[in-house]
N, C-alpha and C positions, 0 to 999 in steps of 0.2 A: 206183274212178273218179277220174279227174282233172279239174281245175276251173281255169280261168283266174281270176285274183282282181285282175288290174292290167288294167282297161279303157283303151284309148287306146294301147297300146304295141305295138311292132313284136314280131313272132314271130321266132324264130330262123330263121338262115339255112343251119343245118346241125345235126346231131346231134340229142339228145334235147332237149326242151324241160323235161323235168323236175327239179324241184329241191326237196329237202326243208329246209323253213325254218319258224321260227315265225311264226304269224300276228300281225300288228302292226295298229296303228291303232286309230281311235275305235271301229270296227264288229268289233273282234277277237272279241268275246264272242258276238255272234249270228253272224258267220261260224263260228266255231268249234261253236256248237249246231248250225247247218245241217249242217255237215262230219260231226260225231259223229252227229247224229240221223239223217242220211241212210243210214247203214248198216243201220239196222234197218228201213228202207222200200224196199228193193229195187224194189218196184212203182212207184215214182215214177221217171220217165224222169231221165236223166243232164241231157238238154238242159233239163228244167223245173227241175231244181237249180241249173244254171248260170245260168239265167236269172234266177233268186232271188237267185243270189250277187251277179251283175252289178247287180242292183237295189239291192241293199244296200250295194255297195262303191260306188256313184254316188251314195248317200243318197236314196233314192226313199223317200216316204212310204207305209207301207202303205197308207192310205186313198186313194192315188192309183194303185196298182197296177190291172190289170184282173182280171177276176174269176176266170181260172185260176191266176194267179200268187198271187192272194189265198188260193185253195185249197191250193197247194203249200204256202205260207208256213205257213198254219194247221197242215198236217201236220207240220212239222218245227220248228215254234216254240212257245214257251208265249204265253199271252195276255200276259203282261207284256212278253217280248222283241218282239211284235208291236206292241205301244202305245210300245216305246221307239223303234221304227222312225219313228215320227210326229214325234217330237222332232228339229228338225235346224236347226241354226246360220245355215245358207244361207237359211233361208226369210226373215230378216230383212234379207237384201240385195235391194235392186231389181235387175231386168234390166240397168239400166245401171250399177250398181255392181259386179256380177258381170262385165259385159264391162271395165269400167276394170281389174279386178282382174286379169283374164285377160291384157288387154293389157300389163301390168307384169310378166309372169312370163316367165321364159325358156322357149324355145319348145317344149321338151319337157312343161314342167309346164302350159303353156297347151294343149297337144294334149290331155293328160288332162283337164284340167278341161273342155274343150269336149266331149271324148268322154262324161265323165259327165254334163254338161247334156243333151247329146242323148238319152242313156239314159235319164234321168229323164224327159223328154217322151215317148219310145219305150213306157216301161213302162205308160203309163196306156193307151195306144192299141192294145195288143194286137199289136205289130209280130212279124213272123215272126223265128224264131231266126237266119236267114241275114241278116236285115236288122240284127240286134243284134249279131251276129257282126262283121259288116263295121265297124261303129263301135268295138267292143271290140278287135278284133285287125287290127292294122293290117300290110299288106303290103309287104315289103321283098324286091325281086329276084323277084316272083311268086309267092313262098311265102308261105303263110298258116297258121301253126300258133300254138298258144298258147304263151307265153312264159312268164308266172308261173303255175306250177301247183301245186296240191295233191294230193297222192294220199290217198286214204282206204281204209284196209282194215280 
């Protein structure tokens, strides 16, 4: 399976969008756990795992996820990993502070920050996969495909 791990970025305009690379960032342990554990859970739909990964990289809290996503997460993560999703430095920032921070960022980073904020909001409402994908994968020249993918075998 392949998964997009960089919400709010453009898809490639040609060729394959697959790239082998180490998982980095503050959520790397949880992302890696989901990817590794998904291999043993082929009954979980790729789209459900993708949405969970988007929730994790967008720093969504487990307690704020919709019921379906909580069930998927509970099948792929330990209780400790689920609890760690509820700790988030972004929680201490007010909406105004987040807006100010995004306003001072270079355009590509601001786009990612806005996409992640939109996705955090959408994760709690049970938004459709296509709605989430529209935020996570930007369209360039009419082409919409994943850019930063991870393959799990």
